[in-house]
Every structure is written in C-alpha cells, then in structure tokens.
VOMI-15216 format. One record per atom (N, C-alpha, C): residue in one letter; y, x, z. Coordinates in steps of 0.05 Angstrom, whole numbers, plus 5000, padded with zeros to 4 digits. Each point is the difference from the previous one (the first is absolute). Example, Ala and Ser with C-alpha at 12.3 -4.5 7.8 and 13.67 -1.06 7.14 Angstrom:
A488652645156;A502449825000;A502450185000;S502149934986;S502450165001;S502249855014;
% end
This chain:
X826415707175;X501749955021;X503050104993;X501349775007;X502850054979;X502750145022;X501850094990;X502150155000;X501449885023;X500650125018;X501949895028;X502949814994;X500949874992;X502749964995;X501249985011;X500150215025;X502050075024;X501050214980;X497750154993;X500950294995;X501250014973;X499849824987;X500449994980;X503050004991;X500349775017;X503650025000;X500750225022;X499150065020;X502050185006;X499150344981;X498550024984;X500550264985;X502049894972;X500749774993;X501549984988;X502750015012;X499849815012;X503850005007;X500650195024;X498150075018;X502350245015;X499350324981;X499450044990;X501050224984;X502650004981;X500549765007;X504349934970;X500650095034;X500350085026;X501650005017;X499350315007;X500850224984;X500450315000;X502150065024;X499550085020;X502850155011;X502250114976;X502149884996;X502850164981;X500250315017;X499450194989;X501050234995;X498150235004;X497349835013;X497250205017;X499350084976;X499750304999;X498250194987;X496949975016;X498849744974;X497050045004;X497450154986;X501350245008;X498550234991;X500350185031;X501349945020;X500850175025;X498250065017;X497550255005;X498950135006;X499749945027;X503350015021;X498949895021;X500849695016;X498349934968;X499349635013;X496949954995;X499049885015;X497249844982;X500649794993;X497949874985;X500649724991;X497049835001;X500149785005;X498349804998;X500249714985;X497750164975;X499949814974;X497649935000;X500649694992;X498149774987;X500050054978;X498849994980;X499550004971;X498349814998;X500049794978;X498849785008;X497849934963;X498149934995;X499549984977;X500649844987;X500149954971;X501149834983;X498249745020;X502849634997;X499349845008;X497249915002;X499349925012;X496949835002;X497650154987;X501050255010;X496750204992;X498850175030;X497950074986;X499750145028;X497750284991;X501850194981;X498250234989;X498550185021;X500650065019;X498450205027;X498449915011;X498249754982;X497849915018;X498250214985;X501350114980;X498950174981;X499450245004;X497250185016;X500350075008;X501050404985;X499349934977;X500450144976;X502650045003;X502149755002;X502650014995;X501150175020;X498649875023;X502550145032;X498250275001;X498750104989;X498950314996;X502650184986;X500849844968;X502350104983;X502550015009;X500549805030;X503449975012;X499750145017;X497850065013;X500950175018;X498850285003;X498850044974;X500050314985;X502950034992;X501249864979;X503350015002;X501650125019;X500249805019;X501150075025;X499750345011;X497150044995;X499550365012;X501350204985;X499849844972;X502150204986;X502450034997;X501749785016;X501550055001;X501250155025;X498949965017;X500050165027;X499250304987;X498450064991;X499550325000;X502150204972;X500349774975;X501950094987;X502549914995;X500749865014;X504149855011;X500050065023;X498650135023;X500250055020;X499849655023;X501049894986;X499549735013;X498950015028;X501449935019;X498149935034;X499349825010;X498149924984;X499049675022;X498749995017;X501449855019;X498250045024;X498049775003;X500949804993;X498049654991;X499449964982;X496749885004;X501749864965;X496549725005;X500949784984;X497549845000;X500749814973;X497450094996;X499649864971;X498049705004;X501749745004;X499049745005;X499449934966;X498849784997;X499049924975;X502949914988;X502049975006;X501249874983;X503450145000;X499750215021;X502950185003;X497850235014;X502350194998;X500950285013;X501850035031;X498750055018;X503150145024;X499650355008;X502650104986;X500450275011;X501950075016;X499550265017;X502649955017;X499050464987;X502849964988;X501050334993;X502349994996;X499850344987;X502250124994;X500650254986;X501849954984;X500950134976;X499550255009;X499950214984;X499450245005;X502650084999;X502950014985;X501750154991;X502549754987;X502250074994;X501649754989;X499450054967;X498750164988;X499950024970;X498949724995;X497349885009;X499349784998;X500949835021;X501549714980;X499849875018;X498149745006;X500549905025;X497049865008;X498949724966;X503249844989;X498649924982;X498650214965;X500850195003;X499050084977;X496750115007;X500250195029;X497049955010;X498049764995;X501749755011;X497449764996;X501049904970;X500750024978;X500049934980;X497950194994;X500250214992;X498150164994;X496349935004;X500449955028;X496749975010;X499149724990;X502949834994;X498949664994;X499150094969;X502350114980;X498449914975;X497750334996;X499650165027;X497050154991;X497749805006;X500449895019;X498049825012;X499649824979;X502149854990;X499349864977;X498450034985;X500750224987;X498350194980;X498649965001;X498550145024;X497350095010;X498149775007;X501449725005;X498849754998;X499049844983;X501550104974;X499349914968;X497750184999;X498950245008;X498150064987;X496749875016;X500749855026;X498149885010;X500249754992;X500149934976;X500649674983;X502749885013;X500349985024;X503049835007;X502450054970;X501649744999;X501250054982;X503349895011;X502650084995;X501749955008;X500850095020;X503250075015;X500250085016;X498749965028;X500050195023;X497949965021;X501449915017;X503150155006;X502149935014;X501649814990;X501849835029;X502549904993;X502050274999;X502449864986;X502350244988;X501350095033;X500449785016;X500450145028;X499150075027;X501650215012;X498749835024;X500750045020;X498849905027;X501850115028;X500550225014;X501950165005;X499950135016;X502749945029;X498950195012;X501150025028;X501150295014;X501650075007;X500650275007;X499150055014;X499050165017;X498850015032;X501450305012;X501749845023;X501950105010;X499750225022;X497649895020;X498550145011;X497650075008;X499250235015;X497950064999;X497849755015;X501249895015;X497949805016;X499849774977;X501549994989;X499749654965;X498250224984;X499650254997;X498250114986;X497649945009;X499550115023;X497449865011;X498849805008;X501949785000;X499049735009;X500349864964;X500950194977;X499449894980;X497350064990;X499050284997;X498050054995;X497649895017;X499749925029;X498849845003;X499249754989;X502849795001;X499349814979;X499249954974;X500450284989;X498450004973;X497050095004;X499950195016;X495950044999;X498749715019;X502049815016;X499549795001;X499349754979;X501450044978;X499949814987;X497149834982;X498350135005;X497749984986;X498449795026;X500750115024;X498449805024;X501349694998;X502250075001;X503049734998;X498449784986;X499850214974;X499749734979;X497149874992;X498850065026;X496250025002;X498450204974;X501350174996;X498050104973;X498050205022;X500250115021;X498550195018;X500349935028;X497950055020;X500549955024;X501150255015;X499850234995;X502350205007;X500850164987;X502250135006;X502050174977;X498250214988;X498650075000;X497950285006;X498049954965;X499749844998;X498649814990;X501449954963;X502050005006;X501549894976;X500150304982;X499349944971;X499650374993;X501450014977;X501849824996;X503050024989;X502550185023;X499750045020;X502750005011;X499150395021;X502550085009;X499450165012;X503450115010;X499050265008;X503450075011;X500350285010;X502350175007;X499950185019;X498650065024;X499350145005;X498750015032;X503449965013;X502450054998;X501450005017;X502649904973;X500649775005;X500649954985;X503449885005;X502250244986;X503049935002;X499750145039;
% end
C-alpha cells in the first residue's frame, strides 16, 4: 500500500504555518496532529511496530502527563487528539522525543533509517464541538480507507470515553 500523497504534502507544508507568538505547550488547548511515516512507506502494517508505537503513546500519557483523547495508527500515518500536561514540555519537543524513540524501537525490529517524516501537521482545537468532531474523524479513518467495516474492529485506535 502506498502513502497517500495528500498526507505527504499536508504533513510537510502546513507545519510550516505556525501561529506567530502562540505557545505550542499551552495546556489550555488541545491539538489535532497527523504524523506521517517517511515517504512511500507503510511500516505500521507490522503489528509488532504498531504495538511499539501505541505503547510509546501510553508511556507519554503515564510519564509525561500527556492527555490523549483520541488516536489512530494507520498503515502510513498517526492521528492524535491530545493536550500537553503543562507548559514545561512544548508539543514539538514531546513529538520529537516520541518520533526519535519509536524510530529507535523500529531498528530493533529490523527497520532501517527514519520511521517518520521530519514535520507534522497540527491544528489547534478551539471549541469542544470541534474536539468531538475531530475525535470522530480520527476513529472513522480506518472505515473511510476501507481497512475495516466498523470503527470498533480496528485494533490500532481508541479514545477516551468523553473526548474533550
């Protein structure tokens, strides 16, 4: 399966358009992120690697206080709806550490090179209704892509009971 070129372009270009002066560590805001695997790869079809990636998100939640509302690991990208726990750890630093760690984990599974593209797409969630809509979009992604027929059947996604 090939990487969706629209995800590649979106992931690469929109991350360049950050809001000037906005603190991307503000725990008063939630963020919708899309992080793509390196170009033309689908590493997350490997269930061993998918477990490592989701385990790393669990670690961030437990040890860095990351509030994770919804997630979906697709074959070539990861969607997240999250909120940083405090201003001490900016979003870029958290995601950089996550990508570095999961890349190193992938090497232990005989992958080579970088696992992720350097940049990611982010969207600041401004209203509760947007958060619920985004969480539903994230969870329905495998259905839209034809990977499963029902949201509940996809093993690499989930959400908090009442996201945002």
